[in-house]
N, C-alpha and C positions, 0 to 999 in steps of 0.2 A: 450617616457618614458626616464627620466633622469637616471644618474648613481645611484643616491640614491634610486630611485624607483626600479630599477632592483636588487639592492643589497638587499633591504628589501623583494622584491618578491621572490628572490631565497631562502632567509631564511624561508619565509612563506611556500614555496613549500616543503622544506626539513622537516620542522616541521609537516606540514600537512600529508605528506606521512608516516613519522615515527609514528606519533600519531595514524593514522588510522590503520597502520599495527599492532601496539601494542594492540589497542582496539580489532581488529579482532582476534588476537592471544589469548587474554584474554577470549573472548567469546567462542572461540573454545575449550580452555582448560576447561572452566566452563561447557559447554555443554557436553564435553566428560566425565568429572567426574560425572555429574549428570545422564546422559542418556545412556552412552556407554553399561552398563550392559543390559539394555532393548533392545538396538539395536542388540547386539550380540545374545540375546536369540532367535531372529527371525531366526537365522541360515544363515543369508545372508553373513557373513564373514566380515573381517576387511575392505576390499575395499569398499563394499557397505555402511558400517557404516560410514566411513570417508566421502564418497560422500554425504551421508545423512546430516552429520554435516555441510559440506560446503554449501549445499543448504539452510540450516537454516539461514545462515548469511544474504544473500540478502533479504530473505522473512521476517524475524523477526526483523532484527537489523540495516540494512544499512540506513534506513530512519532517524535514530537518531545518528548513529555513524559519518556520514559525517558532519552534523552540529556541533556536539561536537568537532570533529577534527579540523574544521575550526575555532571554537572559541578558542581552546587551541593554535593552530598555530598562530593566530592573536595576542592573548594576549602575548604569549612568545616572538614572534618576536619583538613587540614594547616594552614589558617589559624589555627585555634584552638590547634593544637599549637605553632605559632610564637609566637602571642601569649602563651600560657601558659608559654613558655620550655621546652617539652618538646623542641623541636628542638635547642635549645642543650644540653640535658642529653644528648641522643642523640649529638651531636657530641663533647661532653666525654668520653663513654664510648668514643670511638674508632670509632663506627659511622657510616657514611655514611647520611644521610637518604634517598638514592636507593634504598638497599637495602631500607629498611623500607616503601617504597611499592609494592614489587613485588606484594605480595598484593592491593593495591587495583587494580592494572592487570589482574591475573588475574581478579579479581571482575568488572571491567568487561568483560573478554573473555567471561566466562560470561554476563553480562547481554546482551551483543550477540548471542550464539548463541541465547539464550532468546527475545529479541525477534524474531529471524529466524523461529524456529519459531512464535512467537505470531502474527506477521503472516501466516504461510502457513497457519494453521489457524483460530484464533479470529477474526481479522480477516476472512478470506475468508467464513466462515460468517455472521458478524455482518452483513457487507455484504449477503449474499443475504437474510437475514432482514429487514433494514431495508428493502430494496427490496420485499419481499413485503408488509410492513406498509404501505408507502407506496401500493402498488397496491391493497391490499385483497383480494388473492387469493393462492392458494397454488400457482399454476402454477410448475413447475420446468423449467429448461432444462439438459440434460445435454451434456457435452462428450465427443464420441466421434470418433476417427479424424480429428482435426485440424479439426473444425467443431462447430457447436452444433445440437442436435436438441431438438424439443419435439413433443408430441402433444396435440390437443384434439379429442375426438369421433373422427370417422373420418378426420381430416386430420393428416398429419405435416408438420412444418416443419423445414427445414434452412437454415442460413446461416453465413457465416464471420465477419461483423463487423456492428456496428450503430452508428448515430449517433442517440442519443435526442433531441437538440435539433432536428436536421433531420428526425427521424422517418423514417429511411432504413435499410434493411437491404441488405447487400452480398452478392453471390453466393448467391442464394436458390433453394431448391428447395421446391415445395409438392406433396405427394403425396396425392391424394384416393382414398379406398378405399370400397368398398361395405360394407354391414353385415356381410358375411362376412369382411372384411379383405382382399379382393382389390383390386388396383390398378385404378382406373378412368381416372385422368388424372394426368399430372405436368406441372408448369410450372416452367421454369428461367429465371432472369433475372439479369443482372449487378447490377441495382439495382432496388429496390422502394421506393416512397414509400407510407406508410400514413397515411391520413386519420383524423381523430378518430372518424368513424363506421364504422371498420373497412373502408373502401373501399381495396383494395390496387391500386396502379398499377404494373404490370410494364412495364419498358422493354426493348424487343427481346426479347420473351418467346419461348421455345421450348416449344411445347405438344404433348404427345403424348397420344393417346387410346387406351384399351385396352378391349376387350370381355371382361369377366370370364367370360361364358358360352361364348365361343369363344376360348380362350387361344392357339390355333394361328393365329388370324387376324392379319395384319400390323397394326401400330399406325399410327394416323393421325399425321401430323406437319405442323406449320405454324409459321412464324415471323411474329410480329406485332410491329410497331414499338412500339405501346403497347396494353396490354391491362388493362382494369379488372375487378376481381372483388371482390364483397362477401363477406367472410369474417366472419360475425357472431360465431362462437365462437372466433375467433383470439385467443390470449393476447398481444395486442399489447404490453401493458406489460412482461411478462416478456421478450419477444423484444427489444424496443428497449433495455432496460436491461442486456442481457447482451452483453459483448464481451470481448476478450482481457484487459482490465484486471481482470476479475472472476475470473480463473483462478488456481489455485495455481501455484507455481513449476514443479512437475513438468509440469502440463498446459500451462503457458505455453511451456516448452521444446518440448513436442510440437507445439504450435501453430506456433511459429517454424519448426521442422523441416518441417512440412507446407507452409508457405508457401514455404520454400526449394525444396522439390521441385517446386512449381508455377512457380517462377521469379518469384515475387512479391517486390517490394521489402520488406524486413523491418526497415529502419532504425528505424521508429517502435516496433515491437514489441521490438527489441533494446534500445532506449533505456529502455523501461519495465522490462525484465528487469534491466538493470544498476542502474537506480535503486533497485529493490526490494532487490537484493542489497547495495547500498552503504549504504542507510539505517541498518540496525542497526549498521554499523561506526562510525557517529557516536558511539555510546556509548563505545567505546574511545578514539576521537579526542578527545572532549570531556574525558574523564578525564585523558588525557595532557596536554591543554592547561591543565587546571586545576592540575596539580601544581606547575609553576614559579610560578604565581600565588600558590598557598598558601605556598610557601617565601618568596616576596617579602614576606609580612607580617612576617617576622622583622626585615626591614630598615626597613619603613615604619611598623611598629607600629600599622597601621590596616588593617582589612579593606576599607574603602570604595574606596581607590584601586585596588588590584589587582582588586576586583570590577568596577569600571567598565572597566578594561582588558580583563577577561574578556568582558564584554558586547560590547565593540567587536569583539573577535576572533570571537565567535560570529556577530555580524551580518555580518562580512566572509565567514565560512564559508558562511552561508546564501545570501548574495548571489551568491557565485561558484558555489555548487552549483546555484542556480536558473538561472543563466546557462548552466551546463554542460548541464542538462536540456533547456533550450530549444534549444541548438545541436545536441545529440544527437538530439532528437525531430525537428527539421527536416531532419536528415541533412546538416547543414553539416560536422560533424566525426564521426569514428567513435565509436559509442556507448561501447564498452569503454574506449578510450583517454581520452575526455573525462571519463567518470564517475570512473574510478579515478585519474586524474591529480589530481583535487581531493583524494581521500583521501590519496594519497601526498604531495601538497604539504603538507597540514596535519599529517600524521603526521611528516613530516620537520621541519617547523617546531617541533612540540611536543617532538620528541626533541632538537633543537638547543637549545631553551630549557632543557630538563631537564639537558642536558650542561653548560650554563653555570651551573647553580645551585650556590651555594657548598656544599661538602661538608666 
């Protein structure tokens, strides 16, 4: 890396760090003004309220703040270089401006990889912690062999997916044990509706009964169209708020493979997987889109006009990306093709704009 490359990379790092810090601070202040009253009403105190706000940043905002910070840092770095005639001096020295921005693109690629890792570790854990704080309990749900498992008292719960708004669990198994840990009864159902009072409504339930004292005895078996059971100690909050979207990428892949083996339609799950993989790539795409706009300042002598053009391009990107997510989730178009076509489209556009930049 040459001296010019290191000089611009240092400026990019300063602007990226500063911009990201300012954006995070703005989000924190906004969340505090909007939600602090509700947080303090829970009686948890200022410390827990601030901790809750800090958890919101990685869970709800980091996926968009990092790409935006990369765009602003790239644009300002090159825009100021153009405005201060540094680009003109670079050209006069016989060096193409495109060459000196390669370190910035490399840095953006590293940031994209770090964001992917961040989303798969910190964001996943922060989301779980946030859900536990919202519920006011510490019940955990583990992912094993393609489905979710939880235990409360002598009862073990197993399910594949949940809908917290409808308060529904899908493909449910409930295993009741005696104090010695021996199985007394199992209930399986395709769908379970959970009432606020922990009344579970099983639809087309398959109920098997076992006598722990005589394990050689045959199990009883019956199928009931609708079966209600009051499970007072069931961790309903933890169960309802756990689904495929809360998994790490590794577990999400295992989840999709398990659904494939069962012959289940996986379009919705695959759309979520590809969206999570593509989101960090926006860091590199945004940096690539910002470079030609920064070069354009040399001609316009103003940061304002290229900045407005950049905002328009980003709005178009987010609109098309949102549409692609909707189409892929609904199964209208293949998830992989739809999601990555947007990435390729804007990467191609940014590369084309960069190739047209005066050298």
